[in-house]
C-alpha positions in Angstrom: 0.0 0.0 0.0 1.3 3.5 -0.9 -0.2 6.1 1.4 -0.7 9.0 -1.0 -3.5 11.3 -2.2 -4.2 10.8 -5.9 -5.4 13.9 -7.8 -9.1 14.0 -8.1 -9.8 11.7 -5.1 -11.1 13.1 -1.8 -8.5 13.3 0.9 -8.7 13.6 4.7 -10.8 16.4 6.0 -8.8 19.5 7.0 -10.3 19.5 10.5 -11.4 16.2 11.8 -11.3 13.9 14.9 -8.6 11.3 14.7 -7.2 8.5 16.9 -3.8 9.4 18.3 -1.2 6.6 17.8 1.5 8.1 20.0 0.8 6.3 23.3 -1.0 3.1 24.4 -4.3 4.9 25.3 -5.0 5.5 21.6 -7.3 8.5 22.4 -9.9 8.6 19.6 -11.2 12.1 20.2 -8.2 14.3 19.2 -9.2 17.1 16.8 -6.5 17.8 14.2 -6.2 20.4 11.4 -4.2 19.4 8.3 -2.9 22.4 6.5 -2.4 22.6 2.7 1.3 22.3 3.1 1.0 18.9 4.9 1.5 20.2 8.4 -0.9 18.7 11.0 -1.7 20.6 14.2 -3.7 19.4 17.2 -6.6 21.8 17.8 -8.4 20.2 20.7 -8.2 17.4 23.3 -4.6 16.7 22.7 -1.5 16.3 24.9 2.3 17.0 24.5 2.8 13.5 22.9 0.0 14.0 20.3 1.1 17.6 19.5 4.7 16.5 18.9 3.7 13.4 16.9 1.2 15.0 14.6 3.4 18.0 14.1 6.5 16.0 13.1 7.6 16.9 9.5 9.8 15.2 7.0 13.4 16.4 7.0 14.8 17.9 3.8 16.2 15.3 1.5 14.9 12.3 3.5 11.7 11.5 1.5 13.4 9.1 -1.0 15.2 5.8 -0.4 18.9 5.9 0.1 21.5 3.2 -0.7 24.9 3.9 0.8 23.8 7.5 1.1 22.8 8.0 -2.5 19.3 8.5 -3.7 17.7 5.3 -5.1 14.3 4.0 -6.1 12.2 1.7 -3.9 13.1 -1.3 -6.1 16.9 -0.5 -5.9 16.7 -0.1 -2.2 14.8 -3.4 -1.9 17.4 -5.2 -4.0 20.2 -3.8 -1.8 18.4 -4.8 1.4 17.7 -8.3 0.1 21.4 -8.7 -0.8 22.4 -7.8 2.8 19.9 -10.2 4.3 20.8 -13.0 1.9 24.5 -12.7 2.8 23.9 -12.5 6.6 24.3 -15.6 8.9 22.0 -14.1 11.6 19.8 -11.2 10.6 18.0 -9.3 13.3 14.7 -7.4 12.8 14.2 -5.0 15.7 12.6 -1.8 16.7 9.2 -3.0 15.4 7.5 0.3 16.0 4.8 -0.1 13.4 1.1 -0.9 12.9 -0.5 -4.3 12.4 0.1 -4.4 8.7 3.7 -3.4 9.1 4.3 -6.1 11.8 2.7 -8.7 9.7 5.1 -7.8 6.9 8.0 -7.9 9.4 7.1 -11.5 10.4 6.9 -12.4 6.7 10.3 -11.0 6.1 11.8 -12.7 9.2 10.4 -16.0 8.0 11.9 -15.4 4.6 15.5 -14.6 5.8 15.7 -16.6 9.1 15.9 -13.5 11.3 15.4 -13.0 15.0 12.6 -10.5 15.9 12.7 -8.3 19.0 11.0 -5.0 20.0 13.0 -1.9 21.1 11.1 -1.9 24.4 11.1 -5.7 25.1 13.2 -5.4 28.2 10.3 -3.6 29.9 7.6 -5.9 28.3 9.4 -9.0 29.7 9.0 -7.8 33.2 5.3 -8.5 32.7 5.6 -11.4 30.3 7.9 -13.5 32.5 5.6 -13.0 35.5 2.4 -13.7 33.6 3.9 -16.8 32.0 4.6 -18.1 35.5 1.4 -17.2 37.4 -1.1 -15.7 35.0 -2.7 -12.4 35.7 -6.0 -10.8 36.9 -6.4 -7.8 34.6 -9.1 -5.3 33.7 -9.9 -2.9 30.9 -10.0 0.9 30.5 -13.8 0.8 30.4 -14.0 -1.0 33.7 -11.6 1.4 35.4 -13.5 4.4 34.0 -16.9 3.1 35.2 -16.3 1.1 38.3 -12.9 1.7 40.0 -13.3 3.5 43.4 -9.6 2.9 44.3 -6.5 3.1 42.2 -3.2 2.1 43.6 -0.4 3.3 41.3 2.9 1.5 41.8 6.2 3.3 41.0 4.8 4.9 37.8 4.7 8.4 36.5 1.6 7.9 34.5 1.3 11.5 33.3 4.6 11.5 31.4 3.8 8.3 29.5 0.0 8.5 29.3 -0.8 12.2 29.6 -4.6 11.9 29.4 -5.0 8.8 31.6 -6.7 10.7 34.4 -8.7 13.0 32.2 -10.2 10.2 30.1 -10.0 7.0 32.2 -9.6 7.6 35.9 -11.5 10.9 36.3 -13.8 11.2 33.3 -16.5 13.3 35.0 -19.2 10.7 34.4 -19.7 7.0 34.4 -22.3 4.4 33.4 -23.1 3.4 37.0 -23.2 6.7 38.8 -19.7 6.6 40.3 -18.7 10.2 41.0 -15.1 11.3 40.7 -15.3 12.6 44.2 -16.0 9.0 45.4 -12.7 7.8 43.9 -9.5 7.5 45.8 -6.0 7.1 44.5 -2.9 6.0 46.3 0.5 6.6 44.7 3.3 4.3 45.9 6.7 5.9 44.9 5.8 8.4 42.3 4.1 11.6 43.4 0.4 12.1 42.5 -0.3 14.5 39.6 -2.6 17.5 40.0 -5.4 15.8 38.0 -5.5 12.6 40.1 -9.2 11.6 40.9 -10.9 12.3 44.2 -8.7 11.9 47.2 -5.1 11.3 46.3 -2.6 10.0 48.9 1.2 9.5 48.5 3.2 6.7 50.1 6.7 7.9 49.5 9.4 5.3 49.0 12.7 4.9 47.2 12.6 3.0 43.9 15.1 0.5 45.4 12.6 -0.3 48.2 9.8 -1.2 45.8 10.7 -5.0 45.6 10.6 -5.4 49.4 7.6 -3.2 49.7 5.6 -5.1 47.2 6.5 -8.5 48.7 5.4 -7.2 52.2 2.2 -5.9 50.7 1.4 -9.2 49.1 2.0 -10.9 52.5 -0.3 -8.4 54.4 -3.0 -8.8 51.7 -2.9 -12.6 52.3 -3.3 -12.1 56.0 0.3 -13.0 57.0 1.8 -11.7 60.2 4.9 -9.5 59.7 7.1 -8.7 62.7 9.2 -6.1 60.9 8.7 -2.4 61.9 9.8 -0.9 58.5 10.2 -1.9 54.9 13.0 0.3 53.7 12.0 3.8 54.8 8.3 3.0 55.0 6.8 2.2 58.4 5.0 -1.2 58.4 1.9 0.6 59.8 1.6 2.6 56.5 1.6 -0.7 54.6 -1.1 -2.1 56.9 -3.2 1.0 56.2 -2.7 0.5 52.5 -3.6 -3.2 52.7 -6.8 -2.3 54.7 -7.8 0.3 52.2 -7.4 -2.2 49.4 -9.5 -4.8 51.2 -12.2 -2.2 51.7 -12.5 -1.2 48.1 -15.6 -2.2 46.1 -13.6 -2.3 42.8 -9.9 -1.7 43.2 -7.2 -1.5 40.5 -3.4 -1.7 40.8 -1.8 0.3 38.0 1.8 0.1 36.8 3.9 0.6 33.7 6.6 -2.0 33.5 8.9 0.6 31.8 9.1 2.4 35.1 10.0 -0.7 37.1 13.6 -0.3 35.9 15.5 -2.4 38.4 17.0 -5.9 38.5 14.6 -8.8 38.5 11.6 -6.5 38.3 9.5 -9.5 37.1 9.6 -10.7 40.7 7.9 -7.5 41.8 5.2 -8.0 39.1 4.8 -11.5 40.6 4.3 -9.9 44.0 1.6 -7.6 42.5 -0.1 -10.7 41.1 0.0 -12.4 44.5 -1.6 -9.3 46.0 -4.4 -9.3 43.4 -5.0 -13.0 44.1 -5.3 -12.5 47.8 -7.6 -9.4 47.5 -9.8 -11.1 45.0 -10.9 -13.7 47.5 -13.0 -11.0 49.3 -13.5 -8.1 46.9 -13.0 -7.2 43.3 -9.4 -6.2 42.6 -7.6 -6.2 39.2 -4.4 -5.1 37.6 -3.9 -2.6 34.8 -0.5 -3.0 33.3 0.0 0.1 31.0 2.0 -0.2 27.8 1.6 0.3 24.1 4.2 3.0 23.5 6.0 2.5 20.2 3.4 -0.1 19.2 5.0 -2.8 21.4 1.7 -4.4 22.3 0.7 -4.4 18.6 3.9 -6.1 17.6 3.4 -8.7 20.4 -0.2 -9.3 19.5 0.7 -10.0 15.8 3.5 -12.4 16.8 1.1 -14.2 19.1 -1.7 -14.7 16.6 0.7 -15.5 13.7 3.3 -17.6 15.5 2.1 -18.3 19.0 5.2 -16.9 20.6 6.3 -13.4 22.0 9.2 -11.2 21.2 12.7 -12.7 21.0 11.8 -15.4 18.6 14.1 -16.8 15.9 13.0 -18.0 12.4 16.4 -19.4 11.6 15.3 -23.1 11.8 12.4 -25.1 10.4 10.1 -23.7 13.1 10.0 -20.5 15.2 12.1 -20.8 18.4 11.5 -18.5 21.5 14.2 -17.8 24.0 14.0 -14.6 26.2 17.7 -14.6 26.8 19.5 -15.8 23.7 17.4 -13.8 21.3 17.5 -10.5 23.2 18.4 -8.0 20.4 20.8 -6.0 22.6 22.7 -9.1 23.6 22.9 -10.3 20.0 24.3 -7.0 18.9 26.7 -6.6 21.9 28.2 -10.1 21.3 28.3 -9.6 17.5 26.0 -12.5 16.9 23.8 -10.5 14.6 25.5 -9.6 11.3 22.6 -7.6 9.8 20.0 -5.3 11.4 16.6 -4.2 10.1 15.5 -1.4 12.4 11.8 -0.4 12.1 10.6 3.0 13.5 7.5 4.6 12.1 6.0 6.4 15.0 8.9 8.5 16.2 12.6 8.8 15.7 13.3 5.7 17.8 17.1 5.7 18.6 19.2 2.8 17.5 20.5 0.7 20.4 24.1 1.7 21.3 25.3 -1.8 20.6 24.2 -1.3 16.9 26.5 1.7 16.4 29.7 0.5 18.1 32.3 -0.8 15.7 32.3 -3.2 14.1 28.7 -2.4 13.5 26.4 -4.7 11.4 25.0 -3.5 8.1 21.9 -1.4 8.8 18.6 -1.4 6.9 16.5 1.4 8.3 12.8 1.5 7.8 11.8 4.7 9.5 10.0 8.1 9.1 11.3 10.8 6.9 13.0 12.5 9.8 15.2 9.7 11.0 18.5 10.9 12.5 20.3 7.7 11.4 19.1 7.9 7.8 22.4 8.9 6.2 24.3 6.4 8.4 22.2 3.5 7.2 23.4 1.1 4.4 19.9 1.1 3.1 17.2 3.6 4.1 13.5 3.4 3.4 11.5 6.5 4.3 8.0 5.4 5.3 4.8 7.0 6.4 3.4 7.3 9.9 0.3 5.2 10.6 -2.5 7.4 11.9 -0.9 10.5 10.3 0.0 9.7 6.7 -2.1 6.5 6.2 -4.7 4.4 7.9 -3.9 1.3 10.0 -4.6 -0.5 13.2 -2.9 -0.5 16.7 -3.6 -2.5 19.8 -4.7 -0.5 22.9 -3.0 -0.7 26.2 -5.6 -2.9 27.8 -5.3 -5.4 24.9 -9.0 -5.8 24.3 -9.4 -3.4 21.3 -7.5 -3.1 18.1 -8.1 0.6 17.2 -8.6 1.8 13.6 -6.4 4.7 12.5 -7.3 7.2 9.8 -5.0 9.3 7.8 -4.8 13.0 8.9 -3.1 14.1 5.7 -2.0 12.7 2.3 1.5 11.4 1.7 3.7 10.2 -1.1 5.7 8.0 1.3 5.3 4.2 1.2 3.9 2.4 4.3 6.2 0.2 6.3 4.3 -2.9 5.1 4.8 -1.9 1.5 8.6 -1.4 2.0 9.1 -4.6 3.9 7.1 -6.7 1.4 9.2 -5.2 -1.4 12.3 -6.7 0.3 10.5 -10.0 0.8 9.7 -10.2 -2.9 13.4 -9.6 -3.8 14.4 -12.4 -1.4 12.1 -14.8 -3.1 13.5 -14.0 -6.5 16.8 -15.6 -5.7 
């Protein structure tokens, strides 16, 4: 698919409501204005992420494919990329910040060249994945949080920086299906400070990030009714934890909220397991669920496509006669650091996602860059495909943070750039010709 406006055909309306693809909430009420010159401005119901994303423009000279820094056609770039992948012993397809169609094409390409696939943010995603694989999870949806949750417990997460409209749209929407008022909600922030727009009564249990693993383990024990003789957990008095456990047990519909990307410490999957044990204990007497927030750089979309097409998560290799999953061996950064990957396809369509440092240290592997027409690494790539942004330049689909909806994206403007799926399938066609 080439995302362009053909002369004589109707294009996107100048002012229209669009779904924002730049965080996992996928807010579908953002009003944008597409100017004649191709600039897109957010006019209403936006945030800093949407304003920056929709306002991003192509850099001069980066709207055509490049091979070794020289301008090329799409066909020439696809031939050069196919040659690199054909000569590689262990190709790596990473980044994976693209929509459903782009990820489907990435899986097709990986299958064709025997590559490993891994997302740029998989280190954070595996903090949840490893815990959920071991114990399962009791999770909820954005609609349930909006309409039912009277207590939110936010664990070590600065929600506003990653999901700016979470409280405006989900946790304090100003109206619910079942009459729950925002004034009846309570939120407790463990670690990170509460933001100004937190719903109802907002309390703060201050603690150091390094204390979170012990604190979450103690909270799971208290929720299960265990006796603890300790007087403090890190810098937190044990009585404060007992108060938190009591408040959670008294909730009608409670939710623990966290973003795995903010649990950036060793063995954080064990802390996610502790959250799971807390939810299990509380669910014996009340309704308590988890809401793991994610979806930035389309990581949940990439994971969902892999699961329904292959049955495996990130860090899967297509080098043998069947897909093989290994969360350690097929970590993209480990492969690059140990020089086990000798060709890199980096996909970044939603932002200028930086290359991992291991990919730029000599001797660096050949780089095939499939990214927006503002990529800082474009002229350093061996082959560069400038591609359109889903939800800005062409339509598409992304998976929402609660994983229950695949949201449709509409184009906000016309574009002559190819989609990520179109570019990757051009490479796959060249591979099949030899």
